[in-house]
C-alpha positions in Angstrom: -7.9 16.2 -22.2 -10.2 13.2 -21.9 -10.0 10.9 -18.9 -8.2 8.0 -20.7 -5.3 10.2 -21.8 -5.1 11.8 -18.3 -5.2 8.4 -16.7 -2.5 7.1 -19.0 -0.1 10.0 -18.4 -0.6 9.9 -14.7 -0.1 6.1 -14.6 3.1 6.4 -16.7 4.5 9.1 -14.4 3.5 7.1 -11.4 5.3 3.9 -12.6 8.4 5.8 -13.7 8.7 7.6 -10.4 8.4 4.5 -8.3 10.8 2.4 -10.4 13.2 5.3 -10.6 13.3 5.6 -6.8 13.9 1.9 -6.4 16.8 1.9 -8.8 18.3 5.0 -7.4 18.6 3.9 -3.8 16.8 2.5 -0.7 16.8 6.0 0.8 15.3 7.7 -2.2 12.5 5.1 -2.2 12.0 5.5 1.6 11.8 9.3 1.2 9.3 9.0 -1.7 7.0 6.6 0.3 7.2 8.7 3.4 5.4 11.4 1.3 3.0 8.8 0.1 2.3 7.6 3.6 1.6 11.1 4.9 -0.5 11.9 1.9 -2.5 8.7 2.5 -3.0 9.7 6.1 -4.3 13.1 5.1 -6.9 11.4 2.8 -7.8 9.0 5.5 -8.4 11.8 8.0 -10.6 13.6 5.6 -12.7 10.5 5.0 -12.8 9.7 8.7 -14.5 13.1 9.2 -17.4 12.0 7.0 -18.1 9.1 9.5 -17.9 11.5 12.4 -14.3 10.7 13.6 -11.9 13.6 13.9 -8.4 12.5 14.6 -5.9 15.3 15.2 -4.3 16.1 11.9 -1.0 17.4 13.4 -0.6 14.5 15.9 -1.5 11.9 13.3 1.0 13.2 10.8 3.8 13.6 13.4 3.3 10.1 14.8 3.0 8.7 11.2 6.4 10.2 10.3 8.0 8.9 13.5 6.6 5.4 13.1 7.5 5.2 9.4 11.1 6.5 10.0 11.5 4.1 13.0 10.5 1.0 11.0 12.7 2.0 8.0 15.7 2.7 10.3 15.2 -0.6 12.2 14.8 -2.7 9.0 17.9 -1.0 7.5 20.0 -1.7 10.6 20.4 2.0 11.5 18.9 1.5 14.9 18.3 -1.7 17.0 14.9 -3.3 16.4 14.1 -3.0 20.1 13.7 0.8 19.6 10.5 0.0 17.9 9.0 -0.6 21.3 8.7 3.2 21.6 5.9 2.9 19.1 3.7 1.5 21.9 3.6 5.0 23.3 1.7 6.3 20.2 -1.9 5.5 21.5 -1.3 6.6 25.1 0.2 9.9 24.0 -2.7 10.6 21.6 -5.2 9.8 24.3 -3.4 12.4 26.5 -3.6 14.9 23.7 -7.4 14.3 23.4 -7.8 15.6 26.9 -7.1 19.1 25.6 -9.2 18.9 22.3 -12.7 19.0 23.9 -13.9 16.5 21.3 -17.2 14.6 21.8 -15.6 11.3 20.6 -12.0 11.3 21.9 -11.7 7.5 21.8 -13.0 7.3 18.3 -10.6 9.9 17.2 -7.6 8.0 18.6 -8.9 4.7 17.2 -9.1 6.3 13.7 -5.6 7.7 13.9 -4.2 4.4 15.2 -6.0 2.5 12.4 -4.6 4.8 9.8 -1.1 4.4 11.0 -1.4 0.6 11.2 -3.3 0.2 7.9 -1.4 2.8 5.8 1.9 3.9 7.3 3.3 0.6 8.6 2.8 -1.4 5.4 4.4 1.3 3.3 7.4 1.4 5.7 7.7 -2.4 5.5 8.4 -2.1 1.7 11.9 -0.9 2.6 12.5 -4.3 3.9 12.1 -5.8 0.4 15.6 -4.5 -0.6 18.4 -7.1 -0.6 21.3 -5.4 1.1 23.6 -8.2 0.1 23.2 -7.5 -3.6 24.8 -4.7 -5.6 23.0 -1.4 -6.3 20.3 -1.0 -8.9 17.8 -3.7 -10.0 19.5 -6.6 -8.2 19.3 -4.6 -4.9 15.6 -3.9 -5.4 14.6 -7.0 -7.3 12.0 -8.2 -4.8 10.4 -4.7 -4.6 10.3 -4.3 -8.4 8.9 -7.8 -8.7 6.2 -7.0 -6.1 5.0 -3.9 -8.0 5.3 -5.5 -11.5 3.1 -8.5 -10.4 0.6 -6.2 -8.7 0.3 -3.7 -11.6 0.0 -6.4 -14.2 -2.5 -8.4 -12.2 -4.5 -5.2 -11.7 -4.5 -4.4 -15.4 -5.3 -8.0 -16.3 -8.2 -8.1 -13.9 -9.6 -4.9 -15.3 -9.4 -6.1 -18.9 -10.8 -9.6 -18.3 -13.5 -8.2 -16.0 -14.5 -5.7 -18.6 -14.8 -8.3 -21.3 -16.0 -11.4 -19.5 -17.2 -10.3 -16.0 -20.6 -11.7 -15.0 -20.2 -13.2 -11.6 -19.8 -10.4 -9.0 -17.2 -11.0 -6.3 -18.7 -8.8 -3.6 -21.4 -6.6 -5.2 -22.5 -4.8 -2.1 -18.9 -3.5 -1.6 -17.5 -3.2 -5.2 -20.0 -3.8 -8.0 -17.3 -3.7 -10.7 -15.2 -6.6 -9.4 -16.0 -10.1 -10.9 -14.6 -13.6 -10.4 -13.8 -13.7 -14.2 -11.6 -10.6 -13.8 -10.0 -12.1 -10.7 -9.2 -15.3 -12.6 -7.9 -13.5 -15.6 -5.7 -11.3 -13.5 -4.5 -14.3 -11.5 -3.4 -16.0 -14.7 -1.4 -13.0 -16.0 0.0 -12.3 -12.5 1.3 -15.8 -12.2 2.7 -15.6 -15.7 4.5 -12.4 -14.8 6.0 -14.1 -11.7 7.2 -17.0 -13.8 8.8 -14.7 -16.4 10.5 -12.4 -13.9 12.0 -15.3 -12.0 14.4 -15.7 -14.9 16.0 -12.3 -14.3 15.1 -11.6 -10.6 17.0 -14.6 -9.2 16.8 -13.5 -5.5 14.0 -16.2 -5.2 13.4 -19.5 -7.1 10.4 -19.7 -9.4 8.3 -21.5 -6.8 8.8 -18.7 -4.3 8.0 -16.1 -6.9 4.8 -17.9 -7.7 3.9 -18.1 -4.0 4.6 -14.4 -3.6 2.4 -13.7 -6.7 -0.5 -15.7 -5.2 -0.2 -13.8 -1.9 0.0 -10.4 -3.7 -3.1 -11.2 -5.8 -5.3 -12.6 -3.1 -4.4 -10.0 -0.4 -4.1 -7.2 -2.9 -7.7 -7.9 -4.0 -8.9 -7.9 -0.4 -7.0 -4.6 0.2 -8.9 -3.1 -2.8 -12.2 -4.3 -1.3 -11.4 -3.0 2.1 -10.7 0.5 0.7 -14.0 0.3 -1.2 -15.7 -0.6 2.1 -14.3 2.5 3.7 -15.4 4.7 0.8 -18.9 3.3 0.9 -19.1 3.8 4.6 -18.2 7.5 4.1 -20.2 7.9 1.0 -17.3 9.1 -1.2 -16.4 8.0 -4.8 -12.6 8.5 -4.6 -10.3 9.0 -1.7 -8.8 12.1 -3.3 -7.9 13.9 -6.5 -4.1 13.9 -6.3 -3.6 11.5 -9.1 -5.7 12.6 -12.1 -7.7 9.7 -13.6 -6.8 7.5 -10.7 -8.3 9.2 -7.7 -6.2 9.6 -4.5 -3.3 7.8 -2.8 -5.6 5.4 -1.0 -7.2 4.4 -4.3 -3.8 3.7 -5.9 -2.2 1.9 -3.0 -5.1 0.1 -1.4 -3.8 -3.3 -2.5 -0.3 -2.5 -1.2 -1.6 -1.9 2.3 -2.7 -5.5 2.8 -0.4 -7.3 0.4 2.9 -5.7 1.6 2.9 -7.1 5.2 2.1 -10.6 3.9 4.9 -10.6 1.4 7.3 -9.0 4.0 6.6 -12.0 6.2 7.6 -14.4 3.4 10.7 -12.5 2.5 11.7 -12.3 6.2 11.7 -16.0 6.7 13.1 -17.0 3.4 16.2 -14.8 3.4 
């Protein structure tokens, strides 16, 4: 099976699984993305080892799960938001754990673990805040989340197509030689068109807000992609993993989400 077919099949399963979980329920989506968050942390820990930082795998995964569950529970009204203050204990507790690991770089290990939780786990947990609990189940309930992913996926595809055909001016060649301003502009055009079109069905926000959300997704999603490329270049790896055939790893697939999701969450928080 050649790479194109493998990539297409993986992409189709990937999209169907995410959309299906959104339509099923908030909790199905949260459970799915807890697995994504933990998988992303595992990839990050493996990459961190290549730049001589060795966060505790067990501690990082335990704290990742606790932080993720706490944010989702607070956003959903299951626990008071004030309970999130317990998250401040993550770094002190990990520093205490390093006392017994006999590592040569204990502070670097804790810093890497904390970075992974903030960069990977927190943004994925915030996605649960996109659901509109005042709407009925199915697509009206998860319209903002579906819109987020549709804009991001279509922008990404558009940027790839336009960049392949017209790309000449490199965006940041030392980090990602394949990205061009022509691809970014073409992707921006189809991303904004997508936002305009979905505003007719996803009426949670007016068209102006959807266009604003699209700009934020596109700009910060692109920066997220470049940030992950910077990490891989620092570690000297091509892909973050092999979990998704033809697409690489979880970090490769969700790099744009890590930076775009918190920005869109802020917009949604203040608009609702």
